[in-house]
N, C-alpha and C positions, 0 to 999 in steps of 0.2 A: 503494500501499501504507500507508493510514493505520493506525497502530498505535499504542497507549496503554496498555501493558499494566502492572497491577499491580504484578509479581514483576520481578527484574532479570535483565537479559539473562543468558546464559552468559557464559563470561570471551571463546571464540572469535568471536561477537558482536558483544561490546563492543569487542575490538580490533578488529575489523571496522569497525564504524563510523566507531568513532577515524581506521581510514584514509581513509577515506570523505574524512571530514571535513577529513585532512590534504591532499587530492587537492584539496579543493574550496578551501582556502585558497591553496594553490602554484596555482591557475589564476588568481587573482586580485591581482596587483601591488597593490593597496590595502590588500587583506585580508592578505597574505602579509608586506607591509612591517611593516603593524602587529604582527602576530605575531613577528615574527621584532624588533621592538622591544624586544616586553615580554618574549621566551622568551629571547634573545640566541645562540638558535639560527640558524646558516646555514646556505644549501641544500646546503653541503657537509660540512654534521656530520648530516644526514636521517637517511638512509639507515642510519647506525650508529644512530642512538635512535630509529627506530621501530617497533623490535622491545621495544623498553622502556616497561613499563605507565606508569609515572610520567610518561614523556615522552607518552604517548597518553593519559593524564588530561590531562595540560598541555593538550593540543589541544584537549580539550572545554573547560577551563576558560574558554577563552580565546574561545569561541565562546557559551559560558554566561555572559561578560562582557558582549557585548555583544546585546543583545534584539533589534534588527535584521539582524544577522549570524545569530544564532541564526536567527531565522526566516525567513531566507533562504534561509541552508542546510537547515531541516527541511522548507520546503516543496519544497527542488529535490529532495530525498533522499526525498518521500512519506513524511515522519515527523513524529509528534507534537513537541514540544518537549519533554514528557517523557523521552519514548525517549532524548533525550540526556543529560536527567538521568541516568536509569536506568542508563546506559551507563557515564557517571562516577563515581557509587557502585558499578557492580562492578569498574570497574579499581582501585577504590579497597580493595577488599577489603570494602566495608559490607554486611551483611546486609539484607533486605526490608524486615524489620520498622526497621530506622534510618532509612529512607528517608520524607520527605514527599513532598509535589507540589508544585509551581508554581502 
């Protein structure tokens, strides 16, 4: 499912994508340790924070900060990198006209 929409996804879709990304990070020890080091989030804190939009936006920020990780995740998920950007903007409450493309 290659997707790259011009508009932003709905909040539910953006949250779902961020949770998929979180599982992707957690499945790889190297990726998780990098996320943990940057965010300060320990594994025992994830369940509590997984419902917070700011945390989910941070997960996508982490993916967006590393091109190889972003491409690995987007390829694995069958998404275009722009879909991750759009979901990040949606979680931040930004409107479609405020976003640009990567």
